[in-house]
C-alpha positions in Angstrom: 118.6 -63.8 -16.6 118.1 -60.1 -16.0 115.9 -57.9 -18.2 117.6 -55.1 -20.1 115.8 -51.9 -21.1 116.7 -49.6 -23.9 117.9 -46.2 -22.7 118.7 -43.2 -24.9 120.5 -39.9 -25.1 118.2 -38.6 -27.8 117.2 -35.4 -25.9 120.9 -34.5 -25.3 121.9 -35.0 -28.9 118.8 -33.1 -30.1 119.7 -30.2 -27.9 123.3 -30.3 -29.2 121.9 -30.0 -32.7 119.6 -27.1 -31.5 116.5 -28.9 -32.8 113.0 -29.0 -31.4 111.2 -32.3 -31.2 109.0 -31.1 -34.2 112.1 -30.2 -36.3 113.7 -33.6 -35.6 110.5 -35.4 -36.4 110.2 -33.6 -39.7 113.8 -34.7 -40.6 113.1 -38.4 -39.9 109.5 -38.5 -41.1 107.7 -39.1 -37.9 105.5 -37.1 -35.6 106.6 -34.9 -32.7 104.8 -37.2 -30.3 106.9 -40.2 -31.6 110.1 -38.2 -30.8 108.7 -37.4 -27.4 107.8 -41.0 -26.6 111.2 -42.2 -27.7 112.9 -39.6 -25.5 110.8 -40.6 -22.5 111.5 -44.4 -23.1 107.8 -45.1 -23.7 108.4 -46.3 -27.2 111.3 -48.3 -28.5 112.1 -47.2 -32.1 112.5 -49.6 -35.0 116.0 -50.2 -36.3 115.2 -48.0 -39.3 114.0 -45.1 -37.1 117.1 -45.5 -34.8 119.3 -45.3 -37.9 117.5 -42.2 -39.2 117.7 -40.5 -35.9 121.5 -41.2 -35.7 122.0 -39.9 -39.2 119.9 -36.8 -38.6 121.9 -36.0 -35.5 125.2 -36.8 -37.1 126.1 -39.5 -34.6 125.9 -43.3 -34.3 123.1 -45.5 -33.0 125.5 -46.6 -30.2 125.9 -43.0 -29.1 122.1 -42.5 -29.0 120.9 -45.8 -27.5 122.2 -48.1 -24.8 121.1 -51.0 -22.7 120.3 -50.6 -19.0 119.9 -53.4 -16.4 
């Protein structure tokens, strides 16, 4: 069985919304460093955070996050 990793398009969607990492962090109640580590695939967000990010960026969780092989 292969191992899947969680990829994301968070930086792209954040740029579309013209938000800085700090601004997005404020909207979802986390630190700028948390947004940075999610964008760089160092940290996998909780389901709650993934939903908050999608809502803040007016998209779906499926548009923000995807599995890679």
